[in-house]
Phi, psi and omega in degrees: 000319181293321177299320179294320178296317180294324178293322180292325180302327181278003179299135180300332181296332184269357184274143176297142187269342183206178182294329179296317179289327176295319177289335181292328183265356180299318177302325177297315181293319180295320179296320178295316181298317181294318180294316179295320178297320177296319178298315178299318183301311182286330176293315178294325176297318178297314179298319181298308182290324182292312185286335182254006182299325176298329178285316181296319182272003177057044178245014178295322180295342177269007181057046178272135178261157178302322179243140171291129183205155176255131176236150181283029177203168180278131178260010181270023179209162177268148001268008182302321182295313181296320179292319178294320178299314179296321178299314180294319181298312181294316183296309183293320179296317179298312180298322180294316180296320178297315181297316180299317182290323177296314179296321178295323178296315180295319177297324179294321177299316179293321177299321181295319179297317177299320179295325178295324176292327175297316180295317180296319178299319179295320177297322180290322178296328183252028182292338181221124173241105188295349180275342184218345185264131173270166177306326178294319179296317180297317180297322179292318178298318180295322178297320178296321179294318179295318178294320178298315179297318179297320180289326176297314180297321179294317178296317180296319179295320180291319178294319179298320177294325181296320185248018179306305183295321181298316180294317181300312180292321182298315181292321181292311182286324182299317179298318178293318183296319179296316179297318181293319181292324175296321178293319179299328178298333183273350184246346178271169180293126181302137176063020172276175179295325176297319179301313180292326179294321179289326175297314180296319182295311182297322178292320180297316179295321178297318177294323179300311179292319180299322182300316177297311187291320183297308183287332171293320178294324179297324178299314180297316181295313184290324179290334179286349180274353183300313179301323180291324178296323178296316181292334180283348177282168180275061186284341183293337182268002184279155176296155182303324181297316181288325176301320180295317179296321179294322179294319178298318178294323178299320179294324182291331186260012180296323182273118180292155179279133179235128176271144184213175173248099182057023181071006182279321176209149184267154175278097183210166178294331177296320177295321179300316179296321179296321179295319178296321178295320177297319178298319178295325178295318176300315181299313181297321179296315180295321178297320181292320180291323185276346183291144180294141180278138177280000000 
């Protein structure tokens, strides 16, 4: 599925046609780069504090590992302790890098879909230039726009199918993880390495969920601009036949495109707020259970 998506991205139909369209999609790319860089920053911060917390807290002499784990041998001696430490470091770092790259890829797919709607809107605004376009030229341009829209929807549907399960699990686990890490902040030693690792972790997970929701929300916002782009064109000067075709296309694009996880919830800022509220509910529940009884 991913190979098919990558092959579709190179389709000539999806490429910007001029410098104006290239500059039009630059804000999308910059927003993706900034979000991914923020995600990397907090993920690496979490790995740094987590993996070195025994050194920072001076518990290396106690043979403390970054993660509590059971091994079929004693880790209270050398070289078993060093090898186990190295095993945890390599394993957790590898899994983290894989997760960050997968999430960045999915966000890039959504960013790409949003950018395609920007290009399509620009094509619709310039579908007719009365100084140089004949009715035949306009009809050809309109056919290209209709075909472009159909291919965007097909690409979006395929991409949504590709990450359905990933998004569903991410939102479910992400909400719980944020709540648990917030609770851990209240039980560890303030400003210790563990404290900083949980701050980095909770922020990284929040950015991870936000990344999905933001670029999913951008798809909905940008696709909802298609009817306005049609009205911004010089459609009043078109022949009745082309006006009729334009009206039919206008009816088809009235409903904005929404990305979802199995149709259960949409990738939107509203969903992001709901996940944060759910995380706070988990945190409040854990605090209430853990609070001393009078």
